[in-house]
C-alpha positions, 0 to 999 in steps of 0.5 A: 676732410676729417683729420685723423689724430696720430697716436702720439698726438692723442697721447700728448693731448691726454698728458696735457689734460692730466697735467692741468688737473695735477697742477691744482695745488701741486708742490714743487716736485710736481711742478719740476716734473711738469717743467721737465715734461715741457722741455721734452718737446715744443709740442707739449707746450703747444698742447698745454696752451691749447687746453688753457685756451679751451678753459678760457673759452668755456668760462667766457661762454658759461661762467655760472653753470660749471657745477650744473654742467659737471652734475649733468656729466656725472649723472647727478652725483655732485661729487663725481665730477671731482674724479674727472679732469674737467678741462678735457677738450671735447673729442681730443683726449680719449682714454689712452695711457700717457707715456711713463716718462714725464707723465703727470702724477695723479694726486688727490684732487681738491675742489678748485673753482674753474675761475681760479684754475683759469687764473692759475693756468694763464699764469703758467702759460705766460711763464711757459711762453717766456721759457719757450722763447728764451730757450729757443723753442718757439713752437708757434706756427711761423710763416715769413717771406724773405726777399733780397734785392739785386745785389743784396744778401741776407742771413736769417736765423730760423726759429729752430736755430738753423741758418738761411743765407739768401743770395741776391734777387731771391725769395723764400717762404718759411713755414715752421710749426711744432711738427714741420720745417719747410721752406719754399725757395721761389727764386734765387739762391740760398745756403742752409745750415740745418740744426738736427731735429729727428722729429722734424725733417727740414725740407726745401722745395723749389718749383722743380725739386724737393730737398729733405734733410735732418741736419746738414749744410747745403746750397740750393739755386733755383734757375727757372728751368732747373734747380742746382743742389750742392752739399757742403756737409751731411747728406740730403735726399733730392727728388723732382717736385710733385705737381704742387711744390709746397702747400703752405698751411694757414695759421693754426694748421699743420703743414704737410708737403705734397705726399707724392713727390715722384718717388723713385723717379730720379731720386738721389742721395747727395752727400758732402761734396756732391752736386746735382741739377734737377731738371725735366723731373730727373736728378742728374749728379755732376761728374765734376762737382765744385762745392767751393764754387757753388758757395763762393757767393757767400764772399761775393765772388763769382767763379767761372770755368770755361763758361760762355760770355752770355752766361757770365754776363747773366751772372753779373747782372744777378748782382748789379742793376747798373751797369747791366751787361748786354751781349750782342751777337752769337760771336760774342755770346759764345766766347768762353772765359774762366776766372774769379771775379768780384760780384760787385765789379762788372767793369772787371769783366768788360776790361777782360773781354775787350783786352784782346781787341776782338770785342768792343764795349759801348756804354748806353745809359745804364747798359754796357753793350759788348759785341764783336768788332 
């Protein structure tokens, strides 16, 4: 499928090509303006380095025919090629005026060999790359998968400076590019603290839900049949996921989430203090949200409010392989308890439920069986 360039993409491509030409013999003031242009957006860096890569490829393909090619393009006038930017990529820089602020100047051009320009361009690209990494603007496509084992928690600083805290037994696929910030939470739970970037909305997608933000802090838990979202700060837009939760781009491609995510069917705006479940393609806000409980796992605490013993045992088993708590019988499984527990101490639950004598516990290898007497 043919990709149509957006107007801003055309503008940036044009500016990058003109900057290449303007830097030939540029003085310090021009280079300072060029640096400001780079700082304005990671996309400027990406486009300029793309131009340099095309120059390098052109030299490798035909190092001895520059003048002949330029003469052909100018219709036989050997001086005409000096008034054209020889580094415009084919079909990438149509005649569109660049923006006024940060636009490259148009100084008189001198005849500079392509090989010398390539060396200069590669040096500039290397310098820019150092600047970009040091400044936290690592724009290149980033695709990483992060996994935590049972009982493990992990904090990850994302390329844009946002933080992702993964809870136990979780898996998240991160895809960042110059225009997209997207995460697919395939399983488990994560707390996100998002850096604001109006040009690149931050999106988290689970098999059942889609959460889109600009800058906020929120918790997402994927539970198989449902997704639970709790907002600590800011606001998020939550909707049921479309048929394709998140098509991850390949290296060099731009990531675009599913364009038809069931808009208007259960879509909700959640603000600080709100909590909701997304299930059966509907968003249901909690009438009694408890954000402290939702993020208590960050301090490895489990908070329960009159929940069934079966559900409490499942939660302990998320954090512990040994011992694994098994509840036998509906009588035991349906009993309800509340309290705050250390996630790493499943025996504390065993002690609590067997204290009254109505339930008993039996150790079988790596399992603790709890059942009625």
